[in-house]
MIKEMAR-62141 format. One record per residue (C-alpha): y, z, x. Coordinates in Angstrom, 3 decimals. Example, Ala and Ser with C-alpha at 12.3 -4.5 7.8 and 13.67 -1.06 7.14 Angstrom:
<recs>
-4.500, 7.800, 12.300
-1.060, 7.140, 13.670
</recs>
This chain:
<recs>
137.160, -25.261, 21.666
134.966, -22.198, 21.569
136.778, -18.795, 21.455
136.516, -17.975, 25.118
137.829, -21.502, 26.216
140.649, -21.038, 23.653
141.635, -17.841, 25.268
141.728, -19.389, 28.554
143.850, -22.212, 27.437
146.240, -19.821, 25.582
146.505, -17.782, 28.808
148.070, -20.803, 30.372
150.677, -21.036, 27.742
151.641, -17.341, 27.589
151.700, -16.304, 31.324
154.780, -17.551, 33.069
153.281, -16.416, 36.434
150.371, -18.698, 35.984
150.129, -21.377, 38.725
149.898, -24.864, 37.317
148.443, -27.563, 39.790
148.111, -31.163, 39.268
144.758, -32.305, 38.425
144.249, -34.219, 41.588
145.066, -31.273, 43.956
142.499, -29.094, 42.020
139.710, -31.566, 42.489
140.479, -32.116, 46.246
141.416, -28.591, 47.077
138.872, -26.792, 49.420
136.748, -24.039, 47.926
138.388, -20.690, 47.955
141.982, -22.206, 47.530
144.128, -20.971, 44.712
143.567, -24.460, 43.093
139.938, -24.130, 43.063
140.055, -20.540, 41.719
141.887, -21.928, 38.578
138.819, -23.916, 37.302
136.275, -22.822, 34.626
132.713, -23.947, 34.473
132.010, -25.004, 30.805
130.095, -27.301, 28.529
131.845, -30.542, 27.358
130.550, -32.896, 24.798
131.755, -36.465, 25.373
130.761, -38.809, 22.694
130.944, -42.562, 23.561
133.215, -44.234, 25.985
133.143, -43.479, 29.799
132.479, -39.684, 30.283
132.957, -39.756, 34.039
136.416, -41.481, 33.604
137.410, -38.926, 30.952
136.502, -36.153, 33.114
138.174, -37.308, 36.332
141.325, -38.546, 34.629
141.788, -34.990, 33.535
141.027, -33.448, 36.962
137.456, -32.435, 36.024
134.180, -32.973, 37.834
130.790, -33.094, 36.212
128.069, -30.966, 37.802
125.240, -31.970, 35.403
124.613, -33.610, 32.102
122.031, -34.100, 29.372
122.809, -37.096, 27.169
126.435, -36.689, 26.083
126.641, -32.927, 27.082
128.156, -32.403, 30.539
128.604, -28.998, 32.516
131.891, -29.512, 34.232
134.514, -27.550, 36.349
137.805, -27.984, 34.299
141.084, -26.831, 35.589
142.533, -24.215, 33.305
145.825, -26.256, 32.833
143.714, -29.407, 31.850
141.896, -27.769, 28.961
144.258, -28.706, 26.132
144.676, -32.223, 27.619
140.951, -32.614, 27.936
140.317, -31.377, 24.227
142.770, -33.939, 22.958
140.848, -36.813, 24.215
139.243, -38.816, 21.237
136.011, -38.890, 22.976
135.705, -35.068, 23.597
134.374, -33.262, 20.635
133.582, -29.946, 22.034
134.439, -27.671, 25.155
132.343, -24.376, 25.182
131.613, -21.352, 27.329
130.669, -17.959, 26.507
132.605, -14.860, 27.757
131.973, -14.091, 31.342
129.063, -11.688, 32.385
126.076, -11.090, 30.363
125.180, -7.552, 29.289
122.459, -5.887, 31.316
119.825, -4.823, 29.101
118.390, -1.651, 30.351
119.828, 1.593, 31.827
118.849, 4.446, 34.127
118.556, 6.746, 31.008
115.308, 4.788, 30.307
113.976, 5.143, 33.922
110.751, 7.039, 34.141
107.759, 6.867, 36.225
104.142, 5.530, 35.730
100.728, 6.068, 37.111
98.781, 2.854, 37.795
100.215, -0.440, 36.838
99.232, -1.772, 33.533
95.556, -3.029, 34.182
95.906, -5.939, 31.809
98.093, -7.584, 34.333
94.960, -8.399, 36.623
92.826, -11.501, 35.944
90.628, -11.157, 38.897
90.316, -14.061, 41.354
90.502, -17.252, 39.113
94.202, -17.553, 38.231
96.982, -16.170, 40.349
100.035, -18.332, 39.870
99.150, -20.463, 42.963
100.859, -23.887, 42.702
103.448, -22.529, 40.033
107.052, -21.738, 40.624
108.018, -18.252, 39.262
111.808, -18.330, 38.667
113.912, -15.153, 38.048
117.587, -15.126, 37.303
118.776, -11.519, 37.698
120.919, -9.142, 39.763
120.150, -6.771, 42.583
117.538, -8.629, 44.811
116.074, -6.998, 47.904
114.814, -10.208, 49.523
113.063, -8.322, 52.447
110.616, -6.288, 50.235
107.162, -6.939, 51.354
106.223, -7.291, 47.765
107.476, -10.802, 48.084
105.330, -11.880, 50.836
101.572, -12.793, 50.252
99.264, -9.958, 50.164
98.152, -10.485, 53.834
101.936, -10.925, 54.827
101.122, -14.347, 56.166
103.415, -16.178, 53.800
106.981, -15.356, 52.731
106.986, -16.550, 49.133
110.694, -16.894, 48.210
111.375, -20.496, 48.788
114.917, -20.771, 47.699
117.857, -18.538, 46.509
121.199, -19.069, 45.055
123.598, -16.045, 45.048
126.475, -16.780, 42.658
128.481, -13.857, 44.019
128.111, -14.866, 47.678
131.541, -15.113, 49.219
130.369, -17.850, 51.477
131.060, -20.968, 49.285
128.893, -24.023, 48.908
130.902, -27.088, 47.789
128.071, -28.538, 45.764
127.804, -25.275, 43.581
130.438, -24.002, 41.147
130.268, -20.464, 42.526
128.482, -18.763, 45.541
126.157, -20.370, 47.927
122.438, -20.926, 48.323
119.657, -20.457, 51.021
116.548, -22.545, 51.719
113.613, -21.239, 53.632
112.310, -17.979, 54.894
114.516, -17.583, 57.920
117.745, -18.137, 56.115
116.750, -15.998, 53.007
115.431, -13.155, 55.158
118.644, -13.152, 57.326
120.761, -12.932, 54.147
118.495, -9.833, 53.327
119.861, -9.001, 49.770
122.076, -10.462, 47.046
125.722, -9.555, 47.459
125.286, -6.910, 44.655
121.931, -5.580, 46.360
123.645, -2.569, 47.695
124.514, -1.360, 44.142
121.975, -3.056, 41.990
118.175, -3.224, 42.052
117.154, -4.680, 38.681
116.129, -8.019, 39.931
113.823, -6.498, 42.608
112.070, -4.666, 39.914
111.462, -7.573, 37.500
110.569, -10.044, 40.227
107.836, -7.512, 41.235
106.413, -7.465, 37.805
106.529, -11.276, 37.475
105.167, -12.153, 41.022
104.858, -9.277, 43.345
101.753, -9.378, 45.658
101.511, -5.501, 45.373
101.598, -5.100, 49.314
98.935, -2.324, 49.919
99.408, -0.817, 46.592
98.010, -1.092, 43.048
101.339, -2.292, 41.724
100.583, -6.018, 41.958
102.573, -8.414, 39.610
101.221, -10.914, 37.166
101.548, -14.187, 39.106
101.044, -12.694, 42.622
100.371, -16.070, 44.483
103.138, -18.000, 42.843
105.990, -19.700, 44.675
109.317, -17.928, 43.919
112.910, -19.268, 43.403
115.698, -16.974, 42.570
119.270, -17.073, 41.193
121.568, -14.000, 41.555
123.944, -14.290, 38.678
126.773, -11.987, 37.498
126.555, -9.294, 34.822
128.898, -6.571, 33.597
127.365, -4.327, 36.197
128.748, -6.594, 38.861
132.482, -6.476, 37.812
133.545, -4.212, 40.651
132.377, -6.975, 43.049
134.477, -9.654, 41.210
138.257, -10.131, 41.517
139.765, -9.907, 38.096
141.302, -13.257, 38.388
137.888, -14.758, 38.839
135.948, -13.171, 36.069
136.320, -16.204, 33.935
134.351, -18.344, 36.326
131.088, -16.651, 35.326
130.052, -18.202, 31.985
127.150, -19.297, 30.055
127.626, -22.656, 31.783
126.943, -21.045, 35.159
123.894, -19.458, 33.776
122.627, -22.807, 32.512
123.020, -24.277, 36.162
121.167, -21.333, 37.325
118.266, -22.216, 35.130
118.679, -25.875, 36.277
118.637, -24.975, 39.849
115.329, -23.280, 39.581
113.576, -26.110, 37.336
115.237, -28.750, 39.886
113.552, -26.865, 42.865
110.151, -26.890, 40.984
110.540, -30.599, 40.165
111.304, -31.279, 43.825
108.056, -29.693, 44.869
106.065, -31.213, 42.005
105.094, -27.872, 40.449
105.323, -26.420, 36.957
107.784, -23.548, 36.410
108.521, -20.601, 34.192
111.744, -18.632, 34.364
112.146, -14.785, 33.611
115.502, -13.877, 32.371
115.997, -10.066, 31.666
119.612, -10.326, 30.581
121.559, -11.224, 27.575
124.368, -10.310, 25.075
124.695, -9.764, 21.408
124.612, -12.745, 19.207
127.900, -13.572, 17.278
129.054, -15.501, 14.234
131.239, -17.812, 16.395
130.217, -21.136, 18.001
130.242, -19.888, 21.569
126.684, -21.030, 22.272
126.264, -24.399, 20.313
126.090, -26.526, 23.421
124.354, -23.766, 25.460
121.411, -23.820, 23.138
121.257, -27.682, 23.173
121.148, -27.616, 26.935
118.329, -25.066, 26.880
116.420, -27.415, 24.659
117.012, -30.114, 27.197
116.093, -27.852, 30.080
112.821, -26.729, 28.775
109.649, -28.771, 27.936
106.221, -29.465, 29.295
105.823, -27.552, 32.428
109.175, -26.012, 32.061
109.323, -22.695, 30.082
112.150, -20.078, 29.767
111.483, -16.507, 28.888
114.167, -13.969, 27.906
114.445, -10.380, 26.869
115.074, -9.314, 23.240
117.430, -6.500, 24.307
117.402, -2.915, 24.094
119.318, -2.243, 20.792
116.395, -1.512, 18.505
117.190, 1.844, 17.619
120.986, 1.363, 17.290
122.744, 0.922, 13.926
124.501, -2.503, 14.618
124.354, -4.403, 11.360
125.888, -3.905, 7.914
125.357, -6.008, 4.906
127.580, -6.011, 1.722
125.802, -7.863, -1.170
127.495, -9.699, -3.929
128.366, -7.113, -6.753
129.031, -4.283, -4.302
132.767, -3.746, -3.854
132.746, -2.057, -0.394
130.457, -1.356, 2.633
131.438, 0.115, 5.850
130.649, 2.181, 9.017
132.438, 3.886, 11.959
132.876, 2.388, 15.279
133.322, 4.038, 18.734
132.521, 3.891, 22.339
132.129, 6.439, 25.176
134.296, 4.447, 27.280
137.319, 2.570, 26.102
136.353, -0.652, 24.376
134.670, -1.630, 21.227
134.154, -4.708, 19.134
132.633, -6.131, 16.008
132.510, -9.324, 14.052
132.277, -9.926, 10.333
131.658, -13.022, 8.230
131.635, -13.723, 4.424
130.922, -16.692, 2.081
134.039, -16.191, -0.034
137.466, -14.291, 0.193
137.029, -10.822, 1.496
139.049, -8.226, 3.354
138.241, -6.249, 6.544
140.054, -2.817, 6.534
140.244, -1.076, 9.911
141.347, 2.605, 9.610
142.328, 4.923, 12.471
141.846, 8.644, 11.836
143.263, 11.356, 13.995
143.187, 15.054, 13.594
146.463, 16.289, 11.894
147.930, 12.799, 11.683
148.127, 10.356, 8.873
145.559, 7.455, 8.962
146.891, 4.161, 10.160
145.405, 1.093, 8.346
145.188, -2.652, 9.060
144.012, -5.250, 6.582
142.611, -8.624, 7.894
142.009, -11.457, 5.341
139.836, -13.918, 7.213
140.000, -16.909, 4.615
143.882, -16.811, 4.664
144.510, -15.468, 8.284
142.335, -18.424, 9.662
145.085, -20.780, 8.517
147.256, -19.356, 11.405
144.882, -19.402, 14.355
146.862, -17.215, 16.497
145.344, -13.884, 17.518
146.049, -10.826, 15.299
147.447, -8.030, 17.379
148.104, -4.493, 16.019
148.782, -1.292, 18.078
147.369, 1.841, 16.684
148.740, 5.354, 17.577
147.709, 6.666, 20.976
147.774, 3.109, 22.534
144.821, 1.656, 20.876
145.137, -2.127, 20.745
143.364, -4.144, 18.139
142.982, -8.060, 18.637
141.403, -10.186, 15.949
140.572, -13.917, 15.615
139.536, -15.690, 12.516
137.317, -18.665, 12.513
134.490, -20.700, 10.629
131.132, -19.430, 11.213
128.961, -21.473, 13.458
125.871, -20.714, 11.402
127.265, -21.481, 7.947
130.496, -23.545, 8.199
131.494, -22.514, 4.526
131.753, -18.896, 5.902
134.845, -17.423, 7.439
134.401, -14.951, 10.285
136.577, -12.693, 12.196
135.926, -11.137, 15.726
137.682, -7.760, 16.316
138.188, -5.937, 19.565
139.560, -2.455, 19.985
140.665, -1.424, 23.488
142.144, 1.980, 24.482
143.881, 2.848, 27.807
142.178, 3.610, 30.917
142.994, 7.387, 30.412
140.473, 7.428, 27.652
137.471, 7.517, 30.034
138.326, 11.158, 30.873
138.734, 12.311, 27.319
136.137, 13.418, 24.710
135.996, 11.098, 21.645
136.097, 13.594, 18.724
139.731, 14.800, 18.271
141.071, 13.330, 21.527
140.837, 9.735, 20.491
141.164, 8.013, 17.060
138.005, 7.580, 15.007
137.862, 3.990, 13.350
136.214, 3.162, 10.063
135.418, -0.441, 9.261
135.276, -1.465, 5.710
134.395, -4.987, 4.257
135.733, -5.400, 0.815
135.252, -7.980, -1.919
132.895, -7.611, -4.917
132.432, -11.569, -5.104
131.702, -11.971, -1.425
128.466, -11.423, 0.642
129.714, -10.039, 3.818
127.882, -9.161, 7.127
129.241, -6.860, 9.897
127.707, -7.104, 13.468
128.334, -4.752, 16.350
129.429, -6.553, 19.425
130.095, -3.551, 21.815
130.037, 0.152, 21.389
128.269, 2.023, 18.566
128.266, 1.943, 14.701
127.999, 5.473, 13.222
127.457, 6.490, 9.726
128.505, 9.767, 8.168
131.305, 11.686, 6.481
134.666, 11.824, 8.423
138.062, 12.511, 6.789
136.592, 12.521, 3.295
135.383, 8.930, 3.709
131.663, 8.306, 3.402
130.048, 5.330, 5.244
126.244, 5.161, 5.480
125.806, 1.367, 5.390
124.837, 0.546, 9.003
121.157, -0.174, 9.817
119.166, -1.065, 12.958
118.751, -4.808, 12.371
119.681, -8.379, 13.677
119.779, -6.855, 17.269
118.232, -9.797, 19.170
120.146, -10.704, 22.108
121.021, -14.151, 23.476
119.737, -16.315, 24.889
116.533, -14.899, 23.715
117.657, -15.874, 20.191
117.684, -19.501, 21.100
114.842, -21.665, 19.440
113.561, -23.059, 22.756
113.312, -19.648, 24.493
110.297, -17.249, 24.235
111.775, -13.926, 23.287
110.158, -10.694, 24.442
110.032, -7.394, 23.111
108.650, -4.115, 24.640
105.593, -2.320, 23.660
104.321, 1.113, 24.989
101.199, 2.233, 26.362
101.892, 5.347, 28.666
103.998, 8.336, 27.774
104.645, 9.987, 31.150
104.216, 9.537, 34.941
104.462, 11.678, 38.097
107.013, 10.808, 40.713
106.860, 10.966, 44.357
107.917, 14.468, 44.373
105.081, 15.560, 42.027
107.328, 15.976, 39.080
105.966, 15.006, 35.644
108.331, 12.681, 33.814
107.975, 12.116, 30.127
109.288, 9.085, 28.398
107.235, 8.789, 25.181
107.614, 5.595, 23.060
104.016, 5.719, 21.863
100.766, 4.292, 23.009
98.308, 1.552, 22.200
100.928, -1.200, 22.116
103.408, 0.456, 19.656
106.897, -1.116, 19.702
109.260, 0.857, 21.869
112.053, 2.200, 19.577
114.712, 0.661, 21.754
113.218, -2.887, 21.582
115.485, -5.085, 19.691
114.540, -6.492, 16.177
115.367, -9.751, 14.132
115.990, -11.838, 12.474
118.627, -14.073, 14.175
121.787, -15.043, 12.328
120.332, -18.209, 11.207
117.430, -16.488, 9.668
114.664, -17.166, 12.281
111.919, -14.481, 13.222
112.461, -12.951, 16.746
111.040, -11.634, 19.044
108.214, -13.980, 19.608
106.104, -11.691, 21.518
105.581, -8.215, 22.851
104.542, -6.863, 26.256
104.329, -3.537, 28.035
107.850, -2.389, 28.761
107.727, 1.411, 29.179
106.750, 3.261, 32.390
106.183, 0.070, 34.410
105.990, 0.455, 38.208
107.332, -2.262, 40.561
109.361, -2.816, 43.651
112.866, -1.368, 44.106
115.687, -2.361, 46.596
115.489, -0.647, 49.833
119.306, -1.185, 50.126
120.104, 0.287, 46.790
117.946, 3.426, 47.619
119.510, 3.659, 50.977
123.047, 3.520, 49.542
122.341, 5.660, 46.307
119.880, 8.346, 47.606
121.110, 10.715, 44.802
121.142, 8.277, 42.011
119.259, 9.461, 38.832
116.907, 6.585, 38.849
115.595, 7.554, 42.316
113.783, 10.515, 40.659
111.665, 7.732, 39.148
110.311, 6.463, 42.418
106.522, 6.737, 42.540
106.124, 6.464, 46.282
107.913, 5.565, 49.355
106.713, 3.510, 52.581
107.963, 1.996, 55.681
107.903, -1.703, 56.523
109.598, -3.561, 59.443
111.687, -0.408, 60.303
113.037, 0.083, 56.699
111.983, 2.437, 53.952
110.827, 0.895, 50.723
110.045, 2.294, 47.267
107.720, 1.732, 44.115
109.690, 2.671, 41.051
109.164, 3.065, 37.348
111.424, 1.592, 34.743
111.502, 0.717, 31.132
113.152, -1.772, 28.822
112.564, -5.307, 27.474
113.752, -6.294, 30.942
110.315, -5.052, 32.149
108.494, -6.724, 29.387
109.859, -10.050, 29.978
108.445, -10.763, 33.402
105.024, -9.711, 32.065
105.071, -12.568, 29.603
106.634, -14.944, 32.236
103.937, -14.157, 34.705
101.214, -14.536, 32.155
102.593, -18.042, 31.261
102.604, -18.791, 35.024
98.885, -18.314, 35.096
98.567, -20.561, 31.962
100.591, -23.151, 33.667
98.314, -23.016, 36.619
95.363, -23.788, 34.273
97.559, -26.403, 32.330
100.648, -27.623, 34.311
102.072, -29.564, 31.394
102.072, -26.461, 28.939
105.083, -26.654, 26.677
106.957, -23.747, 25.323
105.757, -24.596, 21.762
102.119, -24.770, 23.037
102.628, -21.480, 24.822
103.883, -19.994, 21.573
100.854, -21.506, 19.627
98.657, -19.794, 22.107
100.383, -16.511, 21.653
100.273, -17.011, 17.847
96.446, -17.304, 17.941
95.547, -14.751, 20.482
98.258, -11.970, 20.449
97.126, -8.323, 19.581
98.445, -6.631, 16.545
99.428, -3.129, 16.688
99.022, -2.662, 13.018
97.507, -4.695, 10.258
99.902, -3.382, 7.826
102.435, -6.116, 8.731
102.297, -9.792, 8.237
102.675, -11.788, 11.586
105.033, -12.985, 12.923
107.631, -10.410, 11.961
110.940, -9.348, 13.111
109.562, -6.173, 14.989
106.563, -7.462, 16.771
106.753, -11.397, 16.624
103.270, -12.594, 16.809
102.121, -9.385, 18.465
101.408, -8.017, 22.035
100.366, -10.896, 24.502
96.759, -10.991, 25.423
96.690, -12.623, 28.866
93.132, -13.209, 29.162
92.346, -14.445, 25.648
95.388, -16.751, 25.890
94.044, -18.221, 29.169
90.805, -19.006, 27.510
92.733, -20.628, 24.673
94.676, -22.648, 27.224
91.392, -23.747, 28.776
89.990, -24.381, 25.422
87.066, -21.895, 26.028
88.010, -19.593, 23.183
85.638, -21.623, 20.814
82.711, -21.582, 23.164
79.806, -19.469, 21.577
78.838, -16.744, 23.881
82.043, -16.108, 25.808
83.809, -12.804, 25.011
87.525, -12.722, 24.659
87.951, -9.503, 26.577
87.039, -8.023, 29.920
84.170, -5.485, 30.122
85.445, -2.022, 29.363
83.293, -0.001, 31.956
82.168, -2.652, 34.527
83.912, -4.685, 37.259
83.153, -8.262, 38.295
84.027, -9.680, 41.665
82.932, -12.401, 44.124
82.144, -11.604, 47.722
82.827, -13.887, 50.711
79.348, -14.908, 50.819
79.579, -16.129, 47.068
77.643, -13.120, 45.792
78.614, -12.255, 42.315
78.984, -8.334, 42.386
78.953, -6.097, 39.332
80.160, -2.640, 40.013
81.059, 0.523, 38.263
78.020, -0.323, 35.802
75.602, 2.231, 34.392
72.982, -0.032, 32.869
71.106, -3.140, 33.286
72.935, -6.351, 31.934
72.371, -10.070, 31.376
74.763, -12.383, 33.205
75.603, -15.800, 31.876
77.879, -18.290, 33.851
79.720, -21.044, 32.052
81.675, -23.854, 33.487
85.061, -24.780, 32.257
83.547, -27.347, 29.973
81.961, -24.525, 28.147
78.419, -25.317, 29.399
76.081, -22.561, 30.339
75.019, -23.034, 33.839
73.132, -19.908, 34.610
71.541, -16.963, 32.804
69.526, -14.101, 34.181
68.948, -10.436, 34.001
70.734, -8.324, 36.586
69.381, -4.877, 37.677
71.802, -2.280, 38.605
71.310, 0.272, 41.423
71.917, 3.889, 41.497
75.395, 3.208, 42.953
76.377, 1.241, 39.875
76.143, -2.145, 41.546
74.167, -5.228, 41.299
74.583, -8.790, 42.648
73.333, -12.346, 42.332
73.878, -15.275, 44.674
76.073, -18.236, 43.248
75.608, -20.432, 46.189
73.763, -23.018, 44.153
76.902, -23.653, 42.079
79.774, -26.125, 43.258
83.154, -24.831, 43.958
85.242, -24.216, 40.908
86.376, -21.750, 38.356
83.675, -20.183, 36.110
83.475, -17.796, 33.307
81.173, -14.775, 33.992
79.827, -13.174, 30.648
78.059, -9.809, 30.846
75.987, -8.748, 27.900
74.637, -5.253, 27.340
76.063, -2.220, 25.464
79.604, -2.535, 23.948
81.003, -0.820, 26.968
79.821, -3.531, 29.489
79.913, -6.514, 27.333
82.769, -8.825, 28.190
83.845, -11.710, 30.239
86.150, -12.658, 33.181
87.081, -15.756, 35.282
86.065, -16.154, 38.855
86.862, -18.790, 41.472
84.026, -19.946, 43.936
</recs>
């Protein structure tokens, strides 16, 4: 059993008030009954035998399966009995609620949307399903219609927090078609959250009468509203355990299944995640992600926003001790450690005018007694620790430690009022790593003890860390924006594609390079939830609204935000365009295209690396590579810098904003040159040529002239 499942099982043993129902009554009970509320959604590996029989005889029901891995609803009282079955080799679920990976402290404003998002008329995402799993959806925003408002593009929606339950789903309910989705209006958390409205707009928004058009602006949309830590207030405390990595996996499956039902390729944007750990909480989760993705099915996830945080400590062999301090502004903090030979974790609580209180944990020996270690420090701080074998290296022993203070801490300043905790890993013969899980690591001198060993590394979040997932970091191009009130708001993370300081860095804990790719993630404008703005008119992020407008009797906003959450849908939207060109594009093929075409912020690094991956995505050059046009002599891999190319309704090719005569060359998608001619430019900077002699299709238009006007683009006739 994974740690989270073990905790649920032990809760049944330790709580006399826990209700225990017969397995048959759980399976047959109506949704919403106390029996149904005592089930957890988890991964189960059943090797050989009859898996459906094994599950049913233990009161479980299978919701999906890939080979010998099932996602099943398991009554809490049946966990131990199911785990004891000879055919069951693994039961797993990660802790409930992913961490949301950007905050209003990062919210700023932006002027025009990043111009690299636009690929003219040729590829728009049409015929591709853009999936987004997130929180805070305003389903009524005009950004999710077609540009002319004739087509509402959200085809299907599953709200995992919806109180109206659907018996075919483990949590929540789903909605099919424009009428049902528009009547629902917003995800259940949409009054208090707006993150999904913003990320969906970046991935697939039509722009609705604005310059803030998303990447795949004619794609079909399928959504899942899942649960994160931001949603805890909406979830009964007795039901938090229901929202697991398994329900997230079912959310991805829901989107891919919809795309398959309509015969379209699909890419999913997932701007959430949580810290990696040394435990085996995600072994089956990652295997399921491998099975879910493949040709025409691609998952893109955010790297995380912990890149400028010290969250990793390494003590090499030969060094006796390494350490740091841990704290949190709220009341909880946690960390994990692992080592390859016997070592000690020393946790010391320091308080002004009081003697330090020390706890020693010995993972190699304490793991022999698998019970949770509990220690109460002064001022009601509870430490809980569990020792186990590391998932990544089974010969290593790991320990996971949580520190929790009383609710009254929220009103107190940390220094002096709360204990300060040092963490030390000790053992000259052991190589030991410390990993921050929640809270902050802080170096420095406190109480005559020096710790300066924490560093900003190993901060990639999961599931972006999974091998089959394309992991996205954030680059920066703009340093400030002006909001709707005319205020100039600065958020300076650099320019020209520099990595934003907050963007998480690798490697993963099994030594792989992550992130895979970068995309603009600072000062990005997109749609915001009208329901959120209405409910929270004085929220700090409302100051990042760029403009307000009315639609169907409601007031809507365009808002600026920052984070790897914003970069992720840029990459997902780009891949949607590539899928339109090659519907069977696989995740590995997409990464191969990225590796050959990504832009490098600096040549001082070897690529890929743990800061930039392969570099910043180049949507256009990548599309040429997908179309196998990147090797055609005579086609530029970039757009003209100071000329615009468009096609008028009468099939006139129009070159505008140009200050010099140019030569126009037209190539078909076989790379053959089908037209070459000089083009005179008028005093208004415009020139045109008829393309009526060419058959309908997609063509490459190449302009040749000075460096400012030389370049190519794709057009559809």
